[in-house]
N, C-alpha and C positions, 0 to 999 in steps of 0.2 A: 504494499499500501504507499502510495505516494503521501508524505505528510502535509503536501500542500492540498490535498484533496480532504483533510480532516483538520483543517486551520481551529484554531480556538473560538474565533467569532462565529464560525458555522455550528460549533459544537454548543456555545453558549444559547444560539438563536433556536437550535432544536430543543435545546431544554425549556425555552422560555415558550416555544411552542406547546410542549407537553404541560407545562404549567398553566398555560391557557387554555386547554384541552380540559384539564382538571377544574378551573373556575366556570365554564361554560356548563359542565355537567352537574356541579354542586350547585351553581345558581337556579339551574331549571328545576332540582329536585328538592330545594331547600323548604318550600312551603309543606311537603311531605310531613316531615318530622316536626314542623312548627304549625301545625293545621290548628290546634286548639288555641296555642298562644295569640296567632294573629287574628283568628276568628273573634275570642273575648275583647282582645285590644280595640279591634276596628268595629265590633259590635254586629259582625255579619254571620251567617251560619256556615258550618264546617263546608257543607256544598260549594257555598261562594268561595271558600278558599282554595277548595279542589279544583275549581275552575282555573286558578293562577297555573295550575300544572297542565292541567288537559287542554286549555287554550293555548299554551305555550306551545305546545306538542304539535297541535294544528295548525298553528301559524307557520311554525317550522315546515312542515310537510307541504303545505299549501304555497308559500312564495318561494321557496329554495330554487327551482328550476328559472322563474320569471327574474329573480335578482341578480343569479348568476349570470343570466345573459346581460342582464343589465350592467353588471361591473364587468365584463368580458375584458375590455379594452384597457381598464384601470392598472395601473402598474402594481406589482403584487405587495411592494412595500408599503407604499401610504395605503393600499386597502387593508392590509392587514393592521397597520396601526389606526386605523381608521375604525376598524372592527372591534379592536380591544378598546377604544375610547368609549365607543357605545356601550360595551359590557359594563367597564366601570361607571360611566354615568347611570346606565339602567338599574345597576345594584346599589349604586349610592343614593338615587332617586328612589328605589324601594325603601330603603331603610327611613327617608326622611319623608315617605308619604304621610299625609295627614289625615289620609282615608281610604277607601278601597278603591273608588275611582282613579284617583293618581297613582296608587299602586298596581293597578291593572294595565294603565299607561306604561309604568316604567318597566313592568314585566313584557309588552309589546316591543318595546325599544330593544330590551336585550334579546328577546325570541328573533326579531330581526336581524341581528348581527350574526347569532347563533346560526342562523338559515344558511349565511355565505360562509361563515368560518368554517364549518364541517365540509363543504364543496371544495376550498382552497388550500387548506392547511396540508393535505398530501402532497399536492403537487409542489407547493410551497418549500415544504420540507424535505422532499425528494431530489428538489431542484438544486440542492445544495451539497449534495452528494453523487458521487457514481452510481450507477445502476446497480452493481452486483451486491450493494449493501442496503438498496432499498427496501427491501422486508425488514431489516432491523431497523431502518428510520422510521417505519412504520409503527413498528413494535414500541419506540420511545413515544411517540406522539400518543397513541392508543393507551400506553400505560397511565399517563395523565389522566383519561378519560375513565381508565377503569379504578383508579385511584378515588375518583368522586364519590360514587356511592358506598365505596369501602372505608374511606376516612373522613371524606369533606362532609357529607351528611350527618354521619353521626356526630362529629366534631360541630357542626354549624346546629344541629339540635339540641347538645349540650350548652352551648353559649347562648342560645334563644332560651332555654328552660332557665338558666342560672342567671342571666344578665338582661335579657331582653331580644326578642326576635330581630329587633333593628340590627344588635350587634353582628349576629350571624352575616347580615347583608353586606355590612360594613368590612366585615373580615374578607369576605370575597373579593369587593372592590380593592381592597389593599392588596391582595396578593394578583389581581388583575392590573393594579398599577405598577407593580413590579416586572411582571411579564411584559407590560407596555414597555417600561423603560430598558428593559433589556433588548427587546425587539428594536428600540429606536438606536440602540447603541450598536446592534450586532448583526441584525438582518441586512443582507446585500441589498442594494439600490439598484442594481442593474437587472437586465435579466437572468433567467435560470443559467447558473454554472454549467448544468448539464441538461441537454436537451431533449434527454429522456421524459422530463418531467411534464412537460408541457403538450406531447401528444402520445398516443399508445405507442408502446415499443413496437409490438405487432398489432396494427388495428384489425379488429374482426367484430363485426356488429352481432354476427349470430352468437360468438362465444362470450361477447358482451353481455347479451341477454340473459343467456344462461348463468352467468355469474350474479346477475341480479336475482333471478330465479332461487339461486342457492342462496344466497343472502336473505330473502325474504322468508322462504320456507325452512331455514335453517334456525333463524331468529324465532319464528313462530312456534318452532318446536320446542325449543328451549322455552319461551314465555308461556306455554301452555301449561306446563309444571310450574316453572320458577313463580308465577303470579300469585299461585295457590301453595305454597310450600309449607306456609305457617298449618294450614289445616291439613294438609297431607302429614306432616312431622306429628299433629296431635292425633287426628282422627285415624290416621291409616296404621302408621307405625307405633301409636300409642306412647309417644315420647313425651315428658314433659314439657310445656311451653317455656319453660327456663332455658332450655338447650336450643331454642332456634336461634339467639344471637349468637353463642359459641359456634354454632354450625354454620349460619351464614358467614361469620369472618372467617372460618376456615375455607369455605367457598370461594370468597373473595381472596384471599390469599393464594389459594391454587391458580383462580384466574388469572393473577397478576403474573405469577410464574409461566402459565400457559403462553401468555401475550409474548414475553421475551423468547420463549421457545419456539412459539409459531413463526416469529419475525426471523429467526436464524433457519429453521427449518424452510421456509419461503424463499430465500436467499439460496437453497443448495438445490430444491426441488419443489417447484411451485405447484404441479400437479397433486403429490402426495400431500403437501402441506394442506389443500383444502380438502382432500377424500379423507385422510385421517381423522380429523375432527368431527365430520358428519358420521362417519362409519362410527366413531367413539360415542357420539352423542346418540345416535340411534341404538346401540347397543346397549347402551345404560339405560335409557328410558324404557326399554323392553324389560332388562332386569329389575327397573323399580316397579314395572308393573307385577312383575312375576314373584319379587322376593320383599316388595315394599312393606309388607306387615311385620318383618323382622326389625327391630331399632337400628341393628348395625348394618344391615343390608340397606337400608333406607339412609342412613348416614352416609356411607360410601358411595352411593350412587348420587345422592345430592351434590356432594364434593367434586364428583368426576364430571358433572354436567359443568362446572366451572372450568376446569381444565379443557374440557371441549371449546366451550365459548372464547377461552383465552387464546387456544391456538387458533380458531376459526377467524376473529377478527382482522389481525396482520396479513394474515395470508389471503383474505379475500380482497382488501383494498390492494395488495401488491397485485393482484390477478385483473382488477380493475384498470390499473395504471398500465398492465400489459396489453390489454385488449380493447380499451378505449377507441371507438370508431373517429372519433374527432379529438375534442378539447377534453383534457383530464379533469379541469374544472368541473365541466358538465357532466362527465360520466363519474366523478366523485359525488355530485349533487343526486345523480340517478341513485348511485348505491345508498345516499345517506336516506333518499325516500323510501327504497326499498326495507331498510332495516326499521324505519319508524313504522311503515307497513306490516313488516312481520310482529313488531310488537303488538299492533293492534290486533291482528290476525290470530295471534298466539293467545291473548288474552281473552278475546272473543269466544276461540274454540274452546280453551278452556272452561269458561264461564258456562258454556253449552252443555259441555259433557258434565259439568259438576252438578248442574241442574237436572241432567236427565240420567244418568249412569251412577255418579258419585265421585268423591275425589280420586279414588285410586283409579279411575278411568283416564283421568286427565294425564297419566303417564303412557297409556297408551296412544292416546291423542296425540301428544306431543312427539311418540316416536314414529306414527305415521307421517307426520309433516316433515321430520328428520330424515327419513326414508326417502320421502321426496325430494329433498335437498340433496341428499347423496346421489339419486338417480340424476340430476342435472349436472352435479359435480362430475360424474363418470362421462356424461355425454358432453360436456366442455371439453374433454381430452380425447373424444372418440376417435379422432382421425390423425394421420401422419402430419397434418399440418400444425400439428399443436408441438413446436419444438422443445417447449419446456418440458417435455417428458422424457427426453432425451439430455438436456442441456438446460438446468434450471435458469439461466438468466444469461443475455448478453453481456459482454464485457464493454466498460466505457472506454 
């Protein structure tokens, strides 16, 4: 490796992008842990506070592609700094909101910023490094996002409950300011140093569509079960509700490790890096359905779903960057939308199964969706035109 390809400024900018991802995920989910505190302070119903999360997600899904097209010609450095400024302003205004209306408006500002951020962060990060390490670069970015629900939301909940919910939003604004300052100092001002970041390495519209299908179906399979983990742990496995927190923490830690491993594997063999986690998720959910009444089996399978999703995320984004039929910004926006559609599909499918069959059946529903994701992953690499089956990635 040439030292010039891994200079300190690029590494600092990459870490700042990971911190930004952490801030976005934490900001999006903060109201979940502070629902009671916000509702009581602003004299609104818990369902209205819930809309601060649901509405946020809907905005991200609806406006991502239109906004990405609007900013397509904006240079990446000022665009990224502008997005971070919007996030900092949105979270700071959330903390200062005197009522529900202003808080909702501040959340809209943050959501608009997030819609573009997730579309451009991967190309921006990848453009600072050679293509042979793109999977690991994706892993660093998504590690920040993974730490959001694992550390950011619990820490924000603790701050909000002990000091005031506004403090949690101010803390995110502070971390966002650090990311902004670091990016202002370290993010390159010119075009991407490595041309692979702007367009697909081996453009293929069919395979790109299959990757999006794999994303949506795989995420749906996971969320069909994950959404109802608490019910599965207590009602099916017969475990104490007090074990739910440690179990979710263990799942989060394994997810964290899976992201790092997934990035490394993706740089070595992109095909295997996608097929392995989808197969693992499918098998794990089948085992959860078959043996989930045993507490130990339930615990192991729940943790293994975290490993599968950790491996899954950077590998799929690397695949998106490989097969993007046009701009990688637009392609990444499509993957972000597929991810959010998967969350909605999985949660809805799990809810329907829960009502009609029972909690245990959610694992089988998730397995069916994951199996469909495995089928699309295999189809993506079905022909000899997929060079990554033999050589994982082109050399820069």
